[in-house]
C-alpha positions as CSV (number, residue, x, y, z in Angstrom):
1,M,167.9,138.5,17.3
2,A,169.9,137.3,19.9
3,S,173.1,136.1,18.7
4,A,174.9,132.7,20.1
5,S,177.4,134.5,21.6
6,V,174.9,136.2,24.2
7,R,175.1,133.7,27.1
8,S,174.0,133.2,30.5
9,S,175.9,131.4,33.0
10,G,174.2,128.4,32.5
11,P,173.2,126.5,29.5
12,T,171.0,127.2,26.7
13,V,167.9,125.1,25.9
14,A,169.9,124.0,23.0
15,E,172.7,122.9,25.0
16,A,170.5,121.4,27.6
17,V,168.7,119.3,24.7
18,F,172.2,118.1,23.1
19,G,173.0,116.6,26.5
20,V,169.4,114.7,26.9
21,L,170.4,113.2,23.4
22,R,174.0,112.4,24.6
23,D,172.2,110.7,27.7
24,F,169.9,108.9,25.9
25,G,172.6,107.6,23.6
26,V,171.7,109.4,20.0
27,T,174.7,110.0,17.8
28,R,173.1,110.8,14.8
29,V,170.2,112.9,13.8
30,F,168.3,112.9,10.7
31,G,166.7,116.4,9.0
32,N,165.9,118.7,6.7
33,P,166.7,122.4,7.5
34,G,164.3,124.9,7.8
35,S,164.1,128.6,9.5
36,T,162.3,127.8,12.3
37,E,165.5,125.8,13.6
38,M,168.3,128.0,12.7
39,R,169.3,129.2,16.5
40,M,169.6,125.3,17.3
41,Y,172.1,124.4,14.4
42,L,174.1,127.8,16.2
43,Y,174.6,125.3,19.3
44,W,175.5,122.0,17.2
45,P,177.7,119.8,19.0
46,D,180.8,117.9,17.4
47,D,179.8,114.8,19.0
48,L,176.2,114.5,17.3
49,E,175.9,113.7,13.5
50,Y,173.5,115.6,11.3
51,V,172.4,113.4,8.3
52,L,170.7,115.6,5.3
53,A,167.8,114.4,3.7
54,L,166.0,115.8,0.8
55,H,162.7,115.6,2.0
56,E,161.0,115.0,5.5
57,G,159.4,111.6,5.0
58,S,162.8,110.2,4.2
59,A,164.4,111.7,7.2
60,V,161.5,110.3,9.7
61,A,162.2,107.1,7.5
62,M,165.7,106.8,8.0
63,A,165.6,107.6,11.4
64,D,162.6,104.7,11.8
65,G,165.2,102.5,10.3
66,L,168.1,103.2,12.1
67,A,165.7,102.8,15.3
68,Q,164.5,99.3,14.3
69,R,168.1,97.8,13.6
70,T,169.5,99.5,16.7
71,R,166.3,99.2,19.2
72,R,167.2,102.7,20.5
73,A,165.2,105.9,19.5
74,G,165.7,107.5,16.4
75,V,165.8,111.2,16.2
76,A,164.5,113.3,13.4
77,I,164.2,117.2,13.1
78,V,162.0,118.9,10.5
79,H,160.4,122.6,10.3
80,S,157.2,123.7,11.2
81,A,153.8,123.1,9.6
82,A,154.7,122.2,6.1
83,G,157.9,120.2,7.0
84,V,155.8,118.4,9.7
85,A,153.2,117.4,6.9
86,N,155.5,115.7,4.7
87,A,156.9,113.7,7.2
88,T,153.7,112.7,8.5
89,S,153.8,109.4,6.1
90,G,157.0,108.2,8.0
91,L,155.1,109.2,11.3
92,I,152.2,106.9,10.3
93,A,154.6,104.0,9.1
94,A,156.6,104.5,12.7
95,W,153.2,104.5,14.3
96,R,152.2,101.1,12.6
97,N,155.6,99.5,12.7
98,Q,155.9,100.5,16.7
99,S,159.4,102.3,16.4
100,P,160.9,104.2,19.1
101,L,161.3,107.6,17.1
102,V,161.0,111.1,18.1
103,L,160.4,114.1,16.0
104,L,161.1,117.2,16.6
105,A,159.9,120.5,14.5
106,G,160.4,124.0,14.6
107,Q,157.8,126.6,15.3
108,Q,157.6,130.5,14.5
109,T,158.7,133.0,17.3
110,R,156.9,132.9,20.1
111,A,156.2,136.5,20.4
112,M,154.7,136.3,16.9
113,L,152.3,133.2,17.6
114,P,149.3,135.1,18.3
115,T,149.4,137.1,14.9
116,E,149.6,133.7,13.0
117,P,152.3,134.6,11.0
118,F,154.3,132.6,7.9
119,L,155.7,129.5,8.9
120,S,153.5,128.7,11.8
121,A,152.0,125.8,13.3
122,L,148.4,126.0,14.5
123,E,147.6,123.7,17.3
124,P,151.0,122.2,16.9
125,D,150.7,119.5,19.4
126,Q,147.3,118.3,17.7
127,F,148.8,118.4,14.2
128,P,150.7,114.9,14.1
129,R,147.9,113.1,16.2
130,P,146.8,110.3,16.3
131,Y,150.0,108.9,14.9
132,V,152.0,109.9,18.0
133,K,152.0,108.6,21.5
134,W,152.8,111.8,22.8
135,A,152.7,115.3,21.5
136,L,153.6,118.7,23.2
137,Q,154.7,122.5,22.7
138,P,156.0,122.9,25.8
139,A,154.4,126.2,27.6
140,R,158.2,127.8,28.3
141,A,161.5,127.9,26.7
142,A,163.1,126.1,30.0
143,D,160.4,123.1,29.6
144,V,161.8,122.1,26.2
145,P,164.7,119.8,27.5
146,G,162.6,118.2,29.9
147,A,160.0,117.7,27.1
148,I,162.3,115.8,24.9
149,A,163.6,113.6,27.7
150,R,159.9,112.7,28.1
151,A,159.4,112.5,24.6
152,L,162.5,110.0,24.2
153,L,161.2,107.6,27.2
154,T,157.7,107.6,26.0
155,A,158.9,106.5,22.6
156,R,161.1,103.9,24.2
157,T,158.2,102.2,26.4
158,P,156.0,99.6,25.2
159,P,154.2,99.8,22.9
160,C,157.1,101.8,21.5
161,G,156.0,104.4,18.8
162,P,156.6,107.9,17.8
163,T,156.4,110.9,20.0
164,F,156.4,114.8,19.0
165,V,157.9,118.3,20.4
166,S,157.2,121.6,18.8
167,V,159.8,123.9,19.7
168,P,159.6,127.9,18.8
169,E,162.5,129.3,17.0
170,D,163.7,131.7,19.8
171,D,163.6,129.0,22.7
172,W,166.7,127.8,21.9
173,A,169.1,130.2,23.0
174,Q,167.2,130.4,26.0
175,P,168.8,129.8,29.5
176,A,168.0,126.2,30.7
177,A,169.0,123.8,33.5
178,P,170.4,120.2,33.0
179,V,167.4,117.7,32.9
180,P,168.2,115.3,36.2
181,A,168.5,111.4,35.1
182,H,165.7,109.7,34.9
183,T,165.0,106.0,33.5
184,V,162.1,103.9,32.7
185,V,162.4,100.2,32.4
186,P,160.8,99.2,29.2
187,A,159.1,96.0,30.0
188,L,155.5,95.0,30.7
189,G,155.3,91.9,33.2
190,A,152.9,89.1,32.7
191,D,150.3,88.5,35.2
192,P,150.9,85.2,36.8
193,A,147.4,83.8,37.2
194,T,146.9,84.4,33.4
195,I,149.9,82.9,32.5
196,T,149.0,79.8,34.6
197,R,145.7,79.9,32.8
198,F,147.1,80.1,29.3
199,T,149.7,77.5,30.3
200,R,147.0,74.7,31.4
201,I,145.1,75.5,28.1
202,L,148.1,75.3,25.7
203,A,149.6,72.2,27.6
204,G,145.8,70.6,27.3
205,A,145.8,71.1,23.2
206,T,145.4,68.9,20.7
207,R,147.0,70.9,17.7
208,P,148.2,74.1,19.1
209,A,149.1,77.2,16.6
210,L,151.1,79.9,16.8
211,V,150.7,83.4,15.0
212,I,154.0,85.5,15.6
213,G,154.0,89.4,15.0
214,P,156.4,92.0,14.6
215,A,156.6,92.5,18.3
216,V,157.9,89.3,18.9
217,D,161.3,90.6,17.0
218,A,161.2,94.3,18.4
219,D,161.8,92.6,21.8
220,A,164.5,90.3,20.7
221,A,162.1,87.4,21.7
222,A,162.6,85.1,18.4
223,P,165.1,82.6,20.0
224,D,162.1,82.2,22.8
225,A,159.5,82.0,20.1
226,V,161.6,79.3,18.5
227,L,161.7,77.2,22.3
228,L,158.1,78.0,22.7
229,A,157.0,76.4,19.3
230,E,159.3,73.4,19.6
231,R,158.1,72.7,23.3
232,L,154.2,73.1,22.2
233,G,155.0,71.0,19.0
234,A,152.9,73.9,17.1
235,A,152.7,75.2,13.7
236,V,153.5,78.8,13.3
237,Y,152.4,81.2,11.1
238,G,153.5,84.9,10.2
239,A,150.8,87.3,11.1
240,P,149.0,89.0,8.3
241,W,151.1,92.2,6.9
242,T,153.6,91.4,9.7
243,S,156.5,94.1,9.4
244,R,159.2,92.4,11.0
245,A,160.3,88.7,11.2
246,G,160.0,87.0,14.5
247,F,160.4,83.5,13.6
248,P,163.2,81.7,11.1
249,E,161.0,81.1,7.9
250,R,163.4,78.2,7.2
251,H,162.2,76.5,10.4
252,P,160.5,73.0,10.0
253,L,157.8,74.3,11.9
254,F,156.8,77.6,10.0
255,H,153.6,77.1,7.8
256,G,153.8,80.7,6.1
257,F,151.9,83.7,6.2
258,L,148.3,84.2,7.2
259,T,146.3,85.9,4.5
260,A,144.9,89.2,5.3
261,T,141.4,88.7,4.8
262,R,138.7,87.2,7.7
263,R,137.6,83.9,5.6
264,E,141.1,83.1,4.8
265,V,142.7,83.4,7.9
266,T,139.7,81.0,9.5
267,R,140.6,78.4,6.4
268,Q,144.7,78.7,7.2
269,L,144.0,78.0,10.6
270,D,141.3,75.7,10.5
271,G,142.0,72.3,12.4
272,H,143.6,74.0,15.1
273,D,142.1,74.0,18.5
274,V,144.3,76.5,20.3
275,I,145.5,79.8,18.5
276,L,148.2,81.9,20.6
277,V,148.8,85.0,19.0
278,I,152.1,87.1,20.2
279,G,153.0,90.5,19.3
280,A,150.4,91.2,16.8
281,Q,146.7,92.1,16.0
282,V,143.8,89.5,16.1
283,F,143.9,90.0,13.2
284,T,145.0,92.9,10.6
285,Y,142.9,92.6,7.7
286,H,143.0,94.2,4.5
287,V,139.8,93.6,1.9
288,H,136.4,92.6,4.2
289,T,134.8,89.5,3.9
290,E,132.2,88.0,6.3
291,G,132.3,84.9,8.8
292,P,133.6,84.2,11.6
293,F,136.9,85.3,13.0
294,L,138.1,82.0,14.0
295,P,137.7,78.1,13.2
296,D,134.9,76.3,14.8
297,G,135.8,75.5,18.1
298,A,139.5,77.1,18.4
299,Q,140.2,79.1,21.4
300,C,142.3,82.0,20.7
301,L,144.7,83.1,23.4
302,H,146.7,86.5,22.7
303,M,149.6,88.0,24.2
304,T,150.8,91.6,23.3
305,D,152.3,95.3,24.7
306,N,149.8,97.4,22.8
307,P,146.7,97.9,24.7
308,V,145.1,99.1,21.6
309,H,145.4,95.7,19.9
310,A,144.3,93.9,23.1
311,F,141.1,96.0,22.9
312,S,140.4,96.0,19.3
313,A,140.3,91.7,19.5
314,P,137.0,90.8,18.3
315,V,137.7,87.0,19.8
316,G,139.8,85.4,22.7
317,E,141.7,86.6,25.5
318,S,144.3,89.2,25.8
319,L,147.2,89.4,28.0
320,I,149.0,92.9,27.7
321,C,152.6,92.1,28.5
322,S,156.1,92.4,26.5
323,A,156.6,89.3,24.2
324,R,159.7,88.2,25.6
325,T,158.3,88.3,29.3
326,G,155.4,86.4,28.2
327,I,157.4,83.7,25.9
328,R,159.3,83.0,29.1
329,A,156.9,82.7,31.7
330,L,155.0,80.0,29.9
331,L,158.2,78.5,29.2
332,D,158.8,78.4,33.0
333,R,155.7,76.6,33.6
334,L,155.1,74.5,30.1
335,P,155.9,70.8,30.3
336,D,158.0,69.1,27.8
337,R,156.1,68.0,24.7
338,P,154.6,64.8,25.4
339,A,156.1,61.8,23.3
340,H,153.1,61.0,21.1
341,R,152.7,64.4,19.9
342,R,154.1,64.4,16.3
343,L,155.5,67.8,15.5
344,P,153.3,69.1,12.4
345,S,155.4,69.4,9.1
346,A,155.6,72.6,7.1
347,P,154.1,72.2,3.4
348,P,156.7,72.6,0.9
349,R,157.7,75.4,-0.5
350,P,157.1,76.0,-4.4
351,R,159.7,75.9,-6.8
352,P,160.9,78.8,-8.7
353,A,160.2,79.7,-12.2
354,P,163.3,79.1,-14.6
355,L,165.9,81.9,-14.7
356,T,165.2,82.6,-18.5
357,A,164.4,85.9,-20.3
358,P,162.0,87.3,-19.5
359,L,162.7,87.1,-16.0
360,E,160.3,86.1,-13.7
361,A,160.3,87.6,-9.9
362,S,160.3,84.1,-8.3
363,A,163.6,83.2,-10.3
364,V,165.4,86.4,-9.1
365,L,164.1,86.0,-5.5
366,H,165.4,82.5,-5.5
367,L,168.9,83.5,-6.9
368,L,169.1,86.3,-4.9
369,R,168.5,84.3,-1.5
370,D,171.5,82.1,-2.4
371,L,173.7,85.2,-2.7
372,V,172.2,87.3,0.5
373,P,174.1,86.4,3.6
374,L,171.6,85.2,6.1
375,T,172.3,88.1,9.0
376,T,171.9,91.0,5.9
377,P,169.0,93.4,7.0
378,V,166.4,93.4,4.2
379,F,164.1,96.3,3.9
380,E,161.1,95.5,1.5
381,E,158.6,97.8,-0.5
382,V,157.6,95.3,-3.4
383,P,153.6,94.8,-3.0
384,S,153.6,93.3,-6.5
385,Y,155.7,90.8,-5.6
386,R,155.1,89.8,-1.7
387,Q,153.6,86.5,-2.2
388,E,157.1,85.7,-4.3
389,I,159.3,87.2,-1.4
390,R,157.7,85.3,1.1
391,A,158.0,81.9,-0.8
392,H,161.6,81.8,-2.4
393,F,163.2,84.5,0.1
394,P,162.6,83.0,3.3
395,M,163.9,85.7,6.3
396,E,165.8,84.9,9.4
397,A,164.3,86.0,12.5
398,G,165.4,89.8,12.9
399,Q,166.5,89.9,9.1
400,F,163.4,91.3,7.6
401,H,161.5,95.1,7.8
402,N,158.6,96.5,6.1
403,T,156.5,99.4,6.2
404,F,153.0,98.3,8.0
405,S,151.3,101.8,7.3
406,G,150.2,100.5,3.5
407,G,152.2,104.0,2.2
408,L,155.1,103.5,-0.1
409,G,158.4,105.6,-0.1
410,W,159.4,104.0,3.4
411,A,161.6,101.1,2.5
412,L,164.7,103.1,0.7
413,P,165.3,105.7,3.1
414,A,164.7,103.1,6.4
415,A,167.3,101.2,4.6
416,V,169.7,104.1,4.6
417,G,169.0,104.9,8.1
418,A,169.7,101.2,9.1
419,A,172.8,100.8,6.9
420,M,174.3,103.9,9.1
421,A,173.2,102.1,12.2
422,D,175.5,99.1,11.3
423,P,178.2,100.2,8.4
424,A,180.1,96.8,9.1
425,Q,177.5,95.1,6.8
426,R,175.3,95.6,3.7
427,T,171.8,96.4,3.9
428,L,169.7,95.2,1.2
429,C,166.8,97.2,0.0
430,L,164.0,95.4,-2.2
431,I,162.0,97.6,-3.6
432,G,159.7,98.1,-6.4
433,D,159.6,100.7,-9.5
434,G,156.8,102.5,-8.3
435,S,157.8,102.7,-4.5
436,L,161.2,103.6,-5.4
437,M,160.0,107.1,-7.1
438,Y,158.0,107.9,-4.0
439,S,161.7,108.7,-2.0
440,V,164.1,108.3,-5.1
441,Q,166.1,111.6,-3.3
442,A,167.2,109.3,-0.5
443,L,170.1,107.7,-2.8
444,W,171.7,111.2,-2.4
445,T,172.1,110.8,1.1
446,A,173.4,107.0,0.7
447,A,175.6,108.6,-1.6
448,R,176.7,111.4,0.3
449,H,177.6,109.2,3.2
450,R,179.1,105.9,1.3
451,V,176.7,104.1,3.0
452,P,176.8,100.3,2.0
453,V,173.0,99.5,0.9
454,T,172.2,97.7,-2.2
455,V,168.7,98.2,-3.8
456,V,167.5,95.6,-6.2
457,V,164.3,97.0,-8.2
458,L,161.9,94.6,-9.0
459,D,160.7,96.7,-12.1
460,N,157.6,95.9,-13.8
461,H,157.2,99.4,-15.4
462,E,153.7,99.5,-14.0
463,Y,151.4,100.1,-10.3
464,G,151.0,96.1,-10.6
465,A,149.4,96.0,-7.4
466,M,146.8,98.1,-8.3
467,K,146.2,95.9,-11.1
468,Q,146.4,92.6,-9.2
469,F,143.7,94.3,-7.0
470,T,141.2,94.7,-9.9
471,T,141.2,90.7,-10.2
472,L,140.3,90.7,-6.3
473,Y,137.7,93.3,-6.2
474,G,136.2,91.4,-9.7
475,I,137.2,94.5,-12.2
476,D,137.4,93.8,-15.4
477,T,139.0,97.1,-16.1
478,F,139.3,100.8,-15.6
479,P,138.0,103.7,-17.9
480,P,141.4,104.6,-19.9
481,T,142.5,107.3,-18.3
482,I,142.7,105.5,-15.1
483,Q,144.2,102.5,-16.7
484,S,146.8,104.3,-18.2
485,A,147.8,106.1,-15.0
486,L,148.8,102.6,-13.5
487,D,151.5,102.1,-16.0
488,L,155.5,103.5,-15.6
489,P,156.8,102.8,-19.0
490,A,159.6,105.3,-19.7
491,L,161.4,105.6,-16.1
492,D,165.0,105.5,-16.7
493,I,165.7,104.2,-13.2
494,G,169.7,103.9,-13.5
495,A,170.2,107.6,-15.0
496,V,168.1,108.7,-11.9
497,A,170.4,106.8,-9.5
498,T,173.4,107.8,-11.1
499,G,172.5,111.7,-11.0
500,L,172.2,111.2,-7.4
501,G,175.4,109.4,-7.0
502,V,174.7,106.2,-6.8
503,T,176.5,103.6,-8.8
504,A,173.8,101.9,-10.5
505,G,173.2,99.1,-13.4
506,R,170.2,97.5,-15.7
507,A,169.9,93.5,-15.5
508,D,167.5,91.7,-17.6
509,D,170.4,88.9,-19.0
510,P,169.6,85.8,-17.3
511,S,173.4,85.0,-18.0
512,H,174.9,88.1,-16.5
513,L,172.3,88.4,-13.5
514,A,174.4,86.4,-10.8
515,D,177.6,88.3,-11.5
516,T,175.6,91.5,-11.8
517,L,174.0,91.0,-8.1
518,K,177.1,89.9,-6.6
519,A,179.2,92.8,-7.9
520,A,176.3,95.2,-6.5
521,L,176.3,93.2,-3.5
522,T,180.0,93.7,-2.7
523,A,180.8,96.9,-4.1
524,P,181.6,99.9,-1.6
525,G,179.4,102.3,-1.2
526,P,175.5,102.4,-2.2
527,T,174.8,100.4,-5.4
528,L,171.7,99.8,-7.4
529,V,170.3,97.4,-9.7
530,D,167.5,97.9,-11.9
531,V,166.2,94.2,-12.9
532,H,163.4,93.9,-15.0
533,V,160.8,91.3,-14.5
534,Q,157.2,90.4,-16.1
535,A,154.0,91.7,-14.3
536,R,152.3,89.3,-12.5
537,R,148.1,89.0,-12.8
538,D,146.1,87.1,-9.9
539,T,144.4,87.6,-7.0
540,G,146.5,90.7,-5.2
541,P,149.3,91.3,-3.0
542,L,147.8,89.8,0.3
């Protein structure tokens, strides 16, 4: 084995790669170490922080959370084959979230690969597909730094998303040349003729509506979206299953979220003659229902930076452009709202349940909304109570993050990564008891780094979303062995959190709930509050 002291006159691959990361503003890398990356670690520089996660999926989610809050690429490093497999849930989330993220993976020594040795990854560039924008195992060690530069550029270019580079373990100590500087402007322009046509249609609309998706927030275009809604006098809806808040939910034009079924989307949009969807799919559905995609007589216009979303839209006209570019182009051409067009008023928000025992989630969330600053980043993974969160914890633009993948285990490590990106303010993680256990080890990383994150667990002692879906699908009950598998009666979440180094407490007394939450939101370092709430039984977490 070549020693780190055996040096050529130029930089090693590892040193050239660290130079690339430095040039791209990467100051922190998340990972879980393995033997296929050992030689890279020998060259690790002092100005690059390595954050240890206890599971590869958590490492990727931490990088994702950091990327979403900083709008820069997050970087995670894992080991070959099984390490990449463990990281795949995080990759899928980053793909669906359109997060700029680079995953580096170790690979066995090049000379050993023809014999398919232990720890080797077969067809490594195919392994993470199709949930990456680009993947490569470079043909030569000298090509590794350039490949990582390309991975960073590709991840950051709309539509943003994860990329992947596999690096054989003996490459890191080989000689390499520095990578020349190269930049890509990460914006997609809007076709002027199409913008002119969209402007004419919107200006002539009687009851226009906007559907705002996560790409609006990712492109920092929420203020422009507010101006557009006010200029048009349009009702604004959140896209189904949106993973970010691209419009302030307290705004009087915000009419709530579309439900992820074709029938409900059509019902909710009934009466609107022009529907402009920005930064979202048309539409994301969860449960199949028959019927039209739009109300009778409605016209759909679509602006997206994601060609896949454009090509998969079943109706309307899609324009591929960045959200902010497209919205500002419309604002440049749209006339002021006609004086006779009245602004549509949003429906009143429901009242929360009383703050009494046993606690109901709506009461807890209503109280928590009053305690949490409007600038606090919120990472959510509580599918059982998503409707209550939308009703009783309205988000500001840029405040909300949740995984769009449908998997569990993302929100907690993502919140930890986000809190590292901005340690001057606290980050809130709203999570269910079932979701917490998918990545509970992320609490250890939070404790080790004294991360300012507060975890509020809405604990209903079950997989509540699954039980709600029985109603949605018309199922009375499952066989006993399956029904019992949906219960989580014996979790001592406080003890688990304490064992991982986090200050934890339990809250089930309404008279002390406010004080308990206030303490958790202001204490130094990471804190967790296990809030016991009643289970829900209704039509499902859509």
